[in-house]
LUMZAVO-312129 format. One record per residue (C-alpha): x, y, z. Coordinates in steps of 0.001 Angstrom, whole numbers, padded with zeros to 6 digits, always signed. Example, Ala and Ser with C-alpha at 12.3 -4.5 7.8 and 13.67 -1.06 7.14 Angstrom:
<recs>
+012300-004500+007800;+013670-001060+007140;
</recs>
This chain:
<recs>
+082450+029110-053771;+083340+032185-055337;+080489+031971-058101;+078235+031570-055477;+079274+034013-053418;+079601+036682-056353;+076120+035316-057261;+073733+037737-055155;+075940+040811-056735;+075467+039773-060211;+071841+039786-059356;+071656+043203-057636;+073992+044904-060789;+071397+043511-063411;+068257+044752-061203;+069831+048017-060105;+069969+049518-063510;+066054+048876-064443;+065314+050494-061007;+067327+053457-061954;+065960+053630-065768;+062490+053474-063822;+063082+056279-061727;+064838+057475-064860;+062207+057067-066959;+059529+059107-064364;+061962+061973-064251;+062304+062057-067896;+058797+062574-068282;+056924+065692-069352;+054111+066760-067426;+051769+065713-069717;+053015+062379-069600;+053168+062215-066045;+049965+063416-065422;+048753+060644-067717;+050584+058091-066043;+049246+059153-063013;+045702+059315-064361;+046173+055490-065443;+047049+054533-062357;+044489+056133-060552;+041886+054559-062989;+043127+050952-062435;+043059+051618-058240;+039625+052789-059032;+038632+049687-060955;+040420+047320-058279;+038508+049498-055903;+035304+049068-057690;+035825+045151-058374;+036728+044952-054236;+033426+046811-053687;+031541+044397-055916;+033101+041328-054009;+032429+042786-050949;+028864+043653-051504;+028134+040168-052690;+030103+038722-050001;+027887+041124-047699;+024221+039852-049640;+025424+036346-048788;+026037+037174-045117;+022923+039085-045091;+020867+036323-046775;+022620+033735-044427;+021801+035461-041356;+018103+035945-042456;+017979+031871-042947;+019197+031629-039587;+016528+034561-038168;+014029+032205-040218;+015314+029102-038605;+015577+030378-035048;+011939+031850-035502;+011015+028208-036580;+012771+026771-033226;+010692+029408-031265;+007424+028410-032558;+008294+025018-032036;+009720+025706-028591;+006477+027549-027865;+004285+024437-029069;+006464+022241-026972;+005967+024201-023648;+002698+024414-024394;+002167+020617-024969;+004238+020268-021751;+001948+022269-019849;-001243+020797-021071;+000530+017302-019941;+001723+018696-016793;-002188+019969-016106;-003286+016439-017045;-000963+014835-014873;-001819+016995-012226;-005366+016131-012499;-004938+012532-012714;-002937+012990-009514;-005755+014337-007826;-008084+011804-009043;-006153+009229-008443;-005528+010720-004542;-009333+011307-004699;-010134+007321-005501;-007283+006207-002807;-009006+008831-000389;-012662+006969-001357;-010986+003390-001421;-009326+003944+002164;-013140+005484+003438;-014796+002435+001500;-012314+000221+003230;-012900+001683+006595;-016747+001531+006234;-016462-002201+005170;-014406-002833+007934;-016946-000678+010335;-019936-002832+008534;-017937-006000+008886;-017551-004984+013001;-021170-004047+013435;-022486-007234+011546;-020175-009123+014070;-021321-007504+016910;-024847-007998+016050;-024402-011594+015275;-022507-011941+018716;-025128-009931+020902;-027856-011990+019076;-026256-015463+020097;-024963-013834+023511;-027167-016492+025044;-026473-019100+022982;-023932-022334+024667;-022100-024228+022144;-021309-027950+023317;-018674-029904+021173;-018101-033497+021213;-021643-035366+021584;-021573-038126+019066;-023938-037842+016350;-027633-039183+016765;-027764-039947+019872;-030790-036864+020542;-032605-038851+018132;-033469-041017+021155;-033596-038843+024301;-034256-035354+022670;-031427-032422+022963;-032915-030788+025918;-032534-033983+028160;-028795-034387+026735;-028366-030947+027802;-029782-031742+031482;-027624-034852+031935;-024522-033042+031371;-025567-030262+033950;-026220-032769+036284;-023537-035216+035811;-020788-032444+035909;-022067-029712+037557;-024325-030858+041003;-024401-027080+042148;-026325-026315+039473;-028833-029281+039915;-032578-027928+040070;-032061-024800+038821;-034840-024706+036325;-032566-023711+032921;-034797-022497+030513;-033914-023141+026887;-035453-021478+024131;-034085-023737+021110;-031583-026600+020785;-029793-027604+017608;-027114-029458+015487;-024795-026727+013173;-024758-026860+010946;-028348-028720+010040;-027010-030462+007108;-024982-033561+008251;-021667-034039+005995;-020688-038147+005430;-017030-036657+005334;-017075-034615+008661;-014858-036221+011041;-015913-034907+014228;-019692-034666+015136;-021259-031676+014873;-021741-029186+017475;-024944-028469+019648;-026249-024848+019847;-028138-024438+023080;-029861-020811+022688;-030632-020221+026996;-033599-017748+028340;-031432-016124+030244;-027774-014903+029642;-027050-014819+033253;-027588-018720+033038;-025356-019319+030111;-022525-017290+032023;-023215-019522+035349;-022587-022667+033154;-019514-021208+031551;-018095-020311+034981;-018862-023874+036031;-017205-025612+032960;-014148-023481+033699;-013547-024342+037160;-014311-027724+036490;-012245-028521+033498;-013106-031700+032727;-016261-031821+031052;-017960-035571+030055;-020975-037126+028502;-020705-040894+029485;-017632-040887+030040;-016806-039185+026413;-014814-035750+027188;-016851-032736+025654;-016324-028951+025520;-019118-026098+026594;-018220-022653+025350;-020180-019717+024069;-021562-019572+020895;-019265-016878+018908;-019079-015867+015149;-015588-017367+013521;-014649-013501+013315;-015044-013140+017057;-013496-016810+017705;-010463-015820+015655;-009872-012294+017542;-010339-014017+021078;-007232-016678+019777;-005446-013740+018917;-005048-012452+022055;-003730-016227+023969;+000064-015071+023424;-000551-011829+024829;-002982-013155+027502;-000290-015985+028692;+002554-012861+029086;+000419-011017+030827;-000874-013964+033214;+002693-014904+033820;+003419-011574+035472;+000271-012400+037398;-001524-008993+036028;-004753-010821+036030;-005357-010730+032476;-009115-012097+031407;-010650-012499+028045;-013986-010457+027947;-017167-010394+025960;-017125-010951+023061;-012876-010366+022392;-011875-007812+024674;-008769-008198+027212;-008199-006684+030671;-005920-006869+032369;-004387-004931+036247;-001256-002598+036018;-000691+000065+038644;-003837-000810+040719;-006099-000195+037712;-008087-002618+035631;-007349-001508+031734;-009598-002915+028978;-008856-003090+025627;-011127-003963+022296;-008039-004524+020023;-004185-004805+019802;-003933-000980+018176;-005484+000334+021298;-003301-002179+023435;+000067-001049+021685;-001055+002661+021604;-001345+002433+025498;+001762-000137+025966;+003685+002969+024128;+003252+004951+027525;+004613+002052+029653;+007869+001227+028977;+007655-001864+031355;+004228-003260+029814;+005981-002872+026173;+008916-004947+027073;+006204-007548+028138;+004144-007162+025516;+007327-007053+023157;+007088-008732+019566;+003406-009794+020714;+001375-007043+019099;+002483-007100+015398;+000556-010408+014195;-002058-008531+011972;-000319-010570+008840;-000251-013673+011329;-004206-013097+011961;-004977-012839+008502;-003246-016170+007821;-004967-017808+010859;-008513-016563+009604;-007379-018503+006161;-006499-021343+008068;-009470-021432+010321;-011789-021015+006712;-009995-024343+005814;-010611-026047+008803;-014287-025112+008816;-014411-026616+005182;-012845-029453+006486;-015370-030133+009150;-017957-029430+006741;-019565-026080+008240;-019275-023381+005117;-020166-019658+005162;-023989-020420+003895;-024823-022903+006175;-023851-020471+009335;-025942-017967+007449;-028876-020428+007656;-028378-021193+011588;-028216-017402+012038;-031292-016370+009975;-033070-019774+012012;-031824-018230+015614;-032972-014843+014379;-036442-016029+013894;
</recs>
């Protein structure tokens, strides 16, 4: 323990003579020797400074080169970024042009669709106007017209079911089966189309048929109706539920020619050509809207109904081509 305590003191004693000696040496030097020593120290200091300066210059040069590389890389990145922006702008312009083109095509398609619907409506109206004087007799057995002729059969139906219309002198322009060609697989007889000379005569017969409600031919139930196009028949069928709802409220509904509906509301008779117009009007009449609730949203059902009608017509053997032939014959 004593040795450990005395050890620092011994070191201090060993070092102190050297320090004293160094200081003593400097003091004991002559002026010339002192100057030489100072010059030596300054020279060493200058060499150290020069060495440090070289090192700093090299480091600065490396930093400058690194900075130049970074600036060059940054310039390249800016160039690439500018090119990317240019491509993005070009892509946005092309996308904008494509969107405008798509909008034009969509609008053109909508206009074409509207025009097609308008043309279809016009054709349907034209066909209905051409056949406005026609009667359709359903349920007459096949072949009976070979012996008697269709005009005589029609006269028997009038005389047997509508006594009030006897001796009225109805004039018939044309009478034929529809379609012209008999399909052996058809489960029901073909319809008989009677083209009257006057529309008023057709209306009188239809009115009498509605009042009688039990029209027969030699004991066989038959039906007399107007000769409408398939589209018009479907449009008239689509009014059935609406007709029942209005009739249940005693609003005196009627299905008008060719496929319009009329009824009495607030003391006035209103007529509507389609469900869209009726829906717009019902939105202004809360009571009517409540009566027709759920009956005017039938566009999809109407399309399905058209498909079903086409299938039924195929089963009956009456194709679109045959209908066209009948129409052409009627035009003649």
